[in-house]
Backbone as JSON Lines, residues from 0, in Angstrom:
{"i":0,"aa":"M","n":[1.67,-230.28,62.27],"ca":[0.54,-231.09,62.68],"c":[0.33,-230.99,64.18]}
{"i":1,"aa":"E","n":[1.41,-230.97,64.94],"ca":[1.3,-230.87,66.39],"c":[0.67,-229.54,66.79]}
{"i":2,"aa":"K","n":[1.04,-228.49,66.07],"ca":[0.5,-227.17,66.38],"c":[-1.01,-227.14,66.11]}
{"i":3,"aa":"L","n":[-1.44,-227.78,65.03],"ca":[-2.86,-227.84,64.69],"c":[-3.63,-228.59,65.78]}
{"i":4,"aa":"L","n":[-3.1,-229.7,66.23],"ca":[-3.76,-230.45,67.31],"c":[-3.79,-229.66,68.61]}
{"i":5,"aa":"S","n":[-2.73,-228.91,68.86],"ca":[-2.68,-228.07,70.06],"c":[-3.76,-226.99,69.99]}
{"i":6,"aa":"Y","n":[-3.93,-226.37,68.84],"ca":[-4.98,-225.35,68.68],"c":[-6.36,-225.96,68.88]}
{"i":7,"aa":"A","n":[-6.59,-227.12,68.32],"ca":[-7.88,-227.79,68.46],"c":[-8.16,-228.13,69.92]}
{"i":8,"aa":"A","n":[-7.16,-228.57,70.64],"ca":[-7.33,-228.91,72.04],"c":[-7.58,-227.66,72.89]}
{"i":9,"aa":"N","n":[-6.87,-226.59,72.59],"ca":[-6.98,-225.37,73.39],"c":[-8.24,-224.58,73.08]}
{"i":10,"aa":"Y","n":[-8.62,-224.5,71.83],"ca":[-9.72,-223.64,71.43],"c":[-10.99,-224.41,71.08]}
{"i":11,"aa":"G","n":[-10.93,-225.69,70.97],"ca":[-12.11,-226.47,70.6],"c":[-13.21,-226.41,71.64]}
{"i":12,"aa":"F","n":[-12.87,-226.62,72.89],"ca":[-13.87,-226.6,73.95],"c":[-14.54,-225.23,74.08]}
{"i":13,"aa":"P","n":[-13.77,-224.13,74.13],"ca":[-14.44,-222.82,74.21],"c":[-15.33,-222.53,73.0]}
{"i":14,"aa":"M","n":[-14.93,-223.0,71.83],"ca":[-15.75,-222.77,70.64],"c":[-17.06,-223.54,70.74]}
{"i":15,"aa":"V","n":[-17.01,-224.76,71.23],"ca":[-18.22,-225.58,71.38],"c":[-19.15,-224.96,72.42]}
{"i":16,"aa":"V","n":[-18.61,-224.51,73.53],"ca":[-19.42,-223.89,74.57],"c":[-20.06,-222.6,74.03]}
{"i":17,"aa":"C","n":[-19.31,-221.81,73.32],"ca":[-19.82,-220.57,72.75],"c":[-20.94,-220.85,71.76]}
{"i":18,"aa":"A","n":[-20.76,-221.81,70.89],"ca":[-21.79,-222.16,69.92],"c":[-23.05,-222.65,70.63]}
{"i":19,"aa":"Y","n":[-22.89,-223.46,71.65],"ca":[-24.04,-223.96,72.42],"c":[-24.81,-222.8,73.05]}
{"i":20,"aa":"L","n":[-24.09,-221.87,73.66],"ca":[-24.74,-220.74,74.31],"c":[-25.44,-219.84,73.29]}
{"i":21,"aa":"L","n":[-24.83,-219.63,72.14],"ca":[-25.46,-218.81,71.11],"c":[-26.76,-219.44,70.62]}
{"i":22,"aa":"V","n":[-26.76,-220.75,70.42],"ca":[-27.97,-221.43,69.96],"c":[-29.04,-221.36,71.03]}
{"i":23,"aa":"R","n":[-28.64,-221.51,72.25],"ca":[-29.6,-221.5,73.36],"c":[-30.18,-220.11,73.6]}
{"i":24,"aa":"I","n":[-29.36,-219.09,73.48],"ca":[-29.8,-217.73,73.75],"c":[-30.6,-217.15,72.59]}
{"i":25,"aa":"E","n":[-30.43,-217.7,71.39],"ca":[-31.09,-217.15,70.21],"c":[-32.61,-217.08,70.38]}
{"i":26,"aa":"G","n":[-33.21,-218.12,70.9],"ca":[-34.65,-218.13,71.11],"c":[-35.1,-217.06,72.09]}
{"i":27,"aa":"K","n":[-34.33,-216.88,73.14],"ca":[-34.68,-215.88,74.14],"c":[-34.54,-214.47,73.56]}
{"i":28,"aa":"L","n":[-33.55,-214.26,72.72],"ca":[-33.39,-212.95,72.09],"c":[-34.55,-212.64,71.16]}
{"i":29,"aa":"E","n":[-35.05,-213.64,70.47],"ca":[-36.22,-213.44,69.61],"c":[-37.44,-213.07,70.43]}
{"i":30,"aa":"Q","n":[-37.6,-213.67,71.61],"ca":[-38.71,-213.34,72.49],"c":[-38.59,-211.91,72.99]}
{"i":31,"aa":"V","n":[-37.39,-211.5,73.34],"ca":[-37.17,-210.13,73.81],"c":[-37.49,-209.14,72.7]}
{"i":32,"aa":"A","n":[-37.03,-209.42,71.48],"ca":[-37.3,-208.53,70.35],"c":[-38.8,-208.45,70.1]}
{"i":33,"aa":"G","n":[-39.5,-209.55,70.17],"ca":[-40.95,-209.55,70.0],"c":[-41.65,-208.73,71.08]}
{"i":34,"aa":"G","n":[-41.19,-208.87,72.3],"ca":[-41.75,-208.1,73.41],"c":[-41.53,-206.61,73.24]}
{"i":35,"aa":"I","n":[-40.36,-206.23,72.78],"ca":[-40.06,-204.81,72.54],"c":[-40.94,-204.27,71.43]}
{"i":36,"aa":"N","n":[-41.11,-205.03,70.36],"ca":[-41.98,-204.59,69.27],"c":[-43.43,-204.42,69.74]}
{"i":37,"aa":"E","n":[-43.91,-205.37,70.53],"ca":[-45.27,-205.29,71.04],"c":[-45.43,-204.1,71.97]}
{"i":38,"aa":"L","n":[-44.46,-203.88,72.83],"ca":[-44.51,-202.74,73.75],"c":[-44.51,-201.42,72.97]}
{"i":39,"aa":"S","n":[-43.7,-201.35,71.96],"ca":[-43.65,-200.15,71.13],"c":[-45.0,-199.89,70.45]}
{"i":40,"aa":"R","n":[-45.62,-200.95,69.95],"ca":[-46.93,-200.83,69.31],"c":[-47.98,-200.36,70.31]}
{"i":41,"aa":"I","n":[-47.96,-200.9,71.51],"ca":[-48.93,-200.51,72.55],"c":[-48.73,-199.06,72.95]}
{"i":42,"aa":"I","n":[-47.5,-198.65,73.15],"ca":[-47.22,-197.27,73.54],"c":[-47.65,-196.3,72.45]}
{"i":43,"aa":"S","n":[-47.36,-196.64,71.19],"ca":[-47.74,-195.73,70.11],"c":[-49.26,-195.66,69.95]}
{"i":44,"aa":"S","n":[-49.99,-196.71,70.3],"ca":[-51.45,-196.66,70.2],"c":[-52.05,-195.83,71.34]}
{"i":45,"aa":"K","n":[-51.34,-195.69,72.45],"ca":[-51.83,-194.92,73.59],"c":[-51.54,-193.43,73.44]}
{"i":46,"aa":"L","n":[-50.59,-193.06,72.61],"ca":[-50.24,-191.66,72.45],"c":[-51.32,-190.94,71.65]}
{"i":47,"aa":"P","n":[-51.62,-189.68,72.03],"ca":[-52.61,-188.94,71.25],"c":[-52.07,-188.59,69.87]}
{"i":48,"aa":"N","n":[-52.93,-188.59,68.89],"ca":[-52.49,-188.28,67.52],"c":[-52.42,-186.84,67.3]}
């Protein structure tokens, strides 16, 4: 039981911070992916067929 509490104390905070950052960054990653898709579409429309 002591070992389990020790693991929770040592790894709990980093896990919470990591989860928070992942949730926060997820929206920005979706925006980046959308921008890349839009840029790809624009570039392909400018290329001669």
